[in-house]
N, C-alpha and C positions, 0 to 999 in steps of 0.2 A: 503494498497500498504505499503511494505520495503523502506525502504530510502536504497542506498547500500553506500559502503564505500566511496564513493568519494560525495554523498550527492541526487544525481538522483534518480529521482525515480524508482523502479527497478517492472517491465509487469509479472516477474512471479513468481508465489508463489509456496512454498514449504508444499510436501501433504506427510502427513506421515501413510502410508499406514502398515498395521500388517500382516503378513502372514503367514500362522501359514506351517510348513513343514511337508508333508505328505507325506511319505516311501513306492514308486511302489515297493518293491519287496516282496514278499509271506513271507522268512520268512527271519528276522534283525536278527536271533540269529546266533552264530558262527559256522559252520556246522562241524561233525565231522571229525578226520581226520583221511586218510586211514593210511592203515598199507603197508610198503614198505620192500618185502622180496626181496634180490637182491638172483636169480638162479646162481646156480655151476659156469655157462657157465661165469655168468655177476663179477661172487668172483675170478675166475680164472684171466680174464681182467681185472681187476682192478689192481691184484698185480703183474702182466702183465707192466700197465701202471706206477706202484709204482719203478721199476725197470729198465724200459726202461728210466724216464727223472730222473734216478736216487733219489733221492727224499730226501734217509739219508744224501746224503751229502752237497747237498745243500739249504740254505735254503727258496729260491724263489721255489723252484721247489717244496719241502714239502708245502709253503702253498699253491703252484695253487693246488698239490693235493687233498689238503682237501678241496679246497673252488668246484669242482670239488662232493666228496663226501658230500659238503655241500646243494650241488644244488641237487643231488641224490634223498638226503632224501628233502629238501622243497617242492617235488610233495604229502608227507602226507597230504601238506593242496590244491593245486592246478594241482590234479593230470591231469585235460581234457586239460592244458593249450598249453601239446604239442602238434605238426601237424602228422595227419596220415601220416604214414609212404608209401610210391610209392608201396612196398615189400604187404600190408597188411592191409585193411581195419581195419584192429581189434586190428593193431598196432600204435602206437604212439611212435615220436621222440624229442628229446629233444637237440639243440644242446650248447654245451658246448664248451669255448673257444677262440683262434682269429685265423686266418690264419695264418699260413700253418698248425695250430697245435688244428683244430676244431671236436671235437669228437661227437660223435652220441648217448646217449641214448638212445634203443631202450627197449620201456616195453610198457604191457598190464594193462586198468585199468578194475578192476570188478571192478562196482555197486554197486552191492549188496550183496559185503562180504566189503569194499570197503577197496579192495584189490588194490597194483602198483607191479605188477609183474616187478623187471627190469629182462630184458631178457640177454641182450648184450649190450658190450659197444664197440666201433668202431671208431675206425679214419675217419674222412672226406672225408679222397681222399681214399679211401677204395670202390670197386665196390658193389653196388646192395648186397642186400643178396641172394641166389640164393633155389631154391627150397631143394634142398638139407641140406642147412644151417637155409631152416626155419622149419627143421624138426627136426634137432638138440638141434634147443631148446624145 
Protein backbone atom coordinates (compact mmCIF):
# COMPACT_ATOMS: atom_id res chain seq x y z
CA UNK A 1 0.00 0.00 0.00
CA UNK A 2 1.14 3.49 -0.81
CA UNK A 3 0.82 6.41 1.51
CA UNK A 4 -0.60 9.71 0.41
CA UNK A 5 1.04 13.00 1.30
CA UNK A 6 -1.52 13.29 4.11
CA UNK A 7 -0.33 10.01 5.60
CA UNK A 8 -3.48 8.04 4.76
CA UNK A 9 -3.24 4.80 2.88
CA UNK A 10 -4.09 4.90 -0.84
CA UNK A 11 -6.13 2.03 -2.22
CA UNK A 12 -5.27 2.72 -5.84
CA UNK A 13 -2.11 1.44 -7.37
CA UNK A 14 -0.19 2.99 -10.17
CA UNK A 15 0.30 0.73 -13.10
CA UNK A 16 2.92 1.37 -15.69
CA UNK A 17 1.85 0.16 -19.08
CA UNK A 18 4.18 0.11 -22.03
CA UNK A 19 2.37 0.78 -25.27
CA UNK A 20 3.94 0.25 -28.62
CA UNK A 21 2.79 2.80 -31.16
CA UNK A 22 1.51 1.33 -34.37
CA UNK A 23 1.03 3.30 -37.55
CA UNK A 24 -2.31 2.52 -39.13
CA UNK A 25 -1.68 4.05 -42.54
CA UNK A 26 -0.08 2.11 -45.33
CA UNK A 27 2.58 4.57 -46.37
CA UNK A 28 4.25 6.72 -43.78
CA UNK A 29 6.71 8.22 -46.22
CA UNK A 30 6.06 11.69 -47.58
CA UNK A 31 3.98 11.65 -50.71
CA UNK A 32 5.37 12.88 -53.97
CA UNK A 33 4.35 16.51 -54.49
CA UNK A 34 2.08 17.37 -57.39
CA UNK A 35 3.08 19.84 -60.07
CA UNK A 36 0.83 22.92 -60.04
CA UNK A 37 0.16 24.50 -63.44
CA UNK A 38 -1.84 27.65 -64.06
CA UNK A 39 -3.84 27.72 -67.28
CA UNK A 40 -3.70 30.87 -69.41
CA UNK A 41 -7.11 31.88 -68.11
CA UNK A 42 -5.97 31.49 -64.49
CA UNK A 43 -2.90 33.64 -65.22
CA UNK A 44 -5.14 36.32 -66.73
CA UNK A 45 -7.36 36.08 -63.66
CA UNK A 46 -4.34 36.56 -61.38
CA UNK A 47 -3.22 39.62 -63.37
CA UNK A 48 -6.73 41.09 -63.23
CA UNK A 49 -6.94 40.53 -59.47
CA UNK A 50 -3.51 42.12 -59.00
CA UNK A 51 -4.61 45.22 -60.90
CA UNK A 52 -8.06 45.34 -59.28
CA UNK A 53 -6.73 45.33 -55.71
CA UNK A 54 -3.94 47.75 -56.73
CA UNK A 55 -1.30 45.55 -55.14
CA UNK A 56 1.56 47.82 -56.21
CA UNK A 57 0.23 50.74 -54.18
CA UNK A 58 -0.74 48.93 -50.98
CA UNK A 59 1.38 46.66 -48.78
CA UNK A 60 -1.72 44.95 -47.41
CA UNK A 61 -3.06 44.25 -50.90
CA UNK A 62 0.35 42.95 -51.98
CA UNK A 63 0.50 40.64 -48.92
CA UNK A 64 -3.05 39.41 -49.63
CA UNK A 65 -2.11 38.67 -53.25
CA UNK A 66 0.98 36.75 -52.13
CA UNK A 67 -1.17 34.73 -49.72
CA UNK A 68 -3.49 33.89 -52.63
CA UNK A 69 -0.52 32.68 -54.69
CA UNK A 70 0.82 30.70 -51.72
CA UNK A 71 -2.60 29.06 -51.27
CA UNK A 72 -2.66 28.06 -54.94
CA UNK A 73 0.81 26.53 -54.83
CA UNK A 74 0.04 24.73 -51.57
CA UNK A 75 -2.07 22.41 -53.73
CA UNK A 76 1.15 20.60 -54.59
CA UNK A 77 1.01 18.96 -51.14
CA UNK A 78 -2.74 18.53 -50.61
CA UNK A 79 -4.44 18.62 -54.02
CA UNK A 80 -7.67 16.90 -52.99
CA UNK A 81 -8.49 19.09 -50.02
CA UNK A 82 -10.81 21.29 -52.06
CA UNK A 83 -14.48 20.44 -52.42
CA UNK A 84 -15.97 19.08 -55.63
CA UNK A 85 -17.57 21.91 -57.60
CA UNK A 86 -21.26 22.14 -58.38
CA UNK A 87 -20.40 22.62 -62.06
CA UNK A 88 -18.59 19.31 -62.54
CA UNK A 89 -17.54 16.32 -60.45
CA UNK A 90 -14.17 16.37 -62.22
CA UNK A 91 -13.37 19.84 -60.89
CA UNK A 92 -12.55 20.97 -57.37
CA UNK A 93 -12.49 24.40 -55.82
CA UNK A 94 -10.68 26.03 -52.96
CA UNK A 95 -12.07 29.11 -51.28
CA UNK A 96 -9.68 31.90 -50.37
CA UNK A 97 -10.31 35.11 -48.46
CA UNK A 98 -12.99 36.41 -46.17
CA UNK A 99 -16.41 37.70 -47.16
CA UNK A 100 -17.08 39.82 -49.12
CA UNK A 101 -13.75 39.17 -50.89
CA UNK A 102 -13.87 35.38 -51.22
CA UNK A 103 -12.33 33.89 -54.35
CA UNK A 104 -12.86 30.42 -55.82
CA UNK A 105 -9.78 28.68 -57.16
CA UNK A 106 -11.14 26.11 -59.62
CA UNK A 107 -8.79 23.28 -60.52
CA UNK A 108 -8.57 19.71 -61.78
CA UNK A 109 -6.38 16.96 -60.33
CA UNK A 110 -4.69 14.36 -62.52
CA UNK A 111 -3.60 11.63 -60.10
CA UNK A 112 -1.84 9.58 -62.75
CA UNK A 113 0.45 12.44 -63.78
CA UNK A 114 0.66 14.02 -60.29
CA UNK A 115 -0.58 17.26 -61.79
CA UNK A 116 -2.88 20.03 -60.56
CA UNK A 117 -4.27 22.26 -63.32
CA UNK A 118 -5.57 25.55 -61.97
CA UNK A 119 -8.19 26.52 -64.51
CA UNK A 120 -9.88 29.64 -63.21
CA UNK A 121 -9.90 32.05 -60.27
CA UNK A 122 -13.24 33.80 -59.79
CA UNK A 123 -14.82 36.03 -57.21
CA UNK A 124 -17.13 34.03 -54.96
CA UNK A 125 -20.09 36.34 -55.61
CA UNK A 126 -20.12 35.50 -59.31
CA UNK A 127 -22.64 33.00 -60.67
CA UNK A 128 -21.66 29.38 -61.29
CA UNK A 129 -19.84 28.57 -64.50
CA UNK A 130 -22.07 28.13 -67.52
CA UNK A 131 -21.53 25.33 -70.02
CA UNK A 132 -19.94 27.93 -72.30
CA UNK A 133 -17.52 28.91 -69.53
CA UNK A 134 -16.64 25.27 -68.86
CA UNK A 135 -15.85 24.69 -72.54
CA UNK A 136 -13.50 27.68 -72.59
CA UNK A 137 -11.44 26.16 -69.81
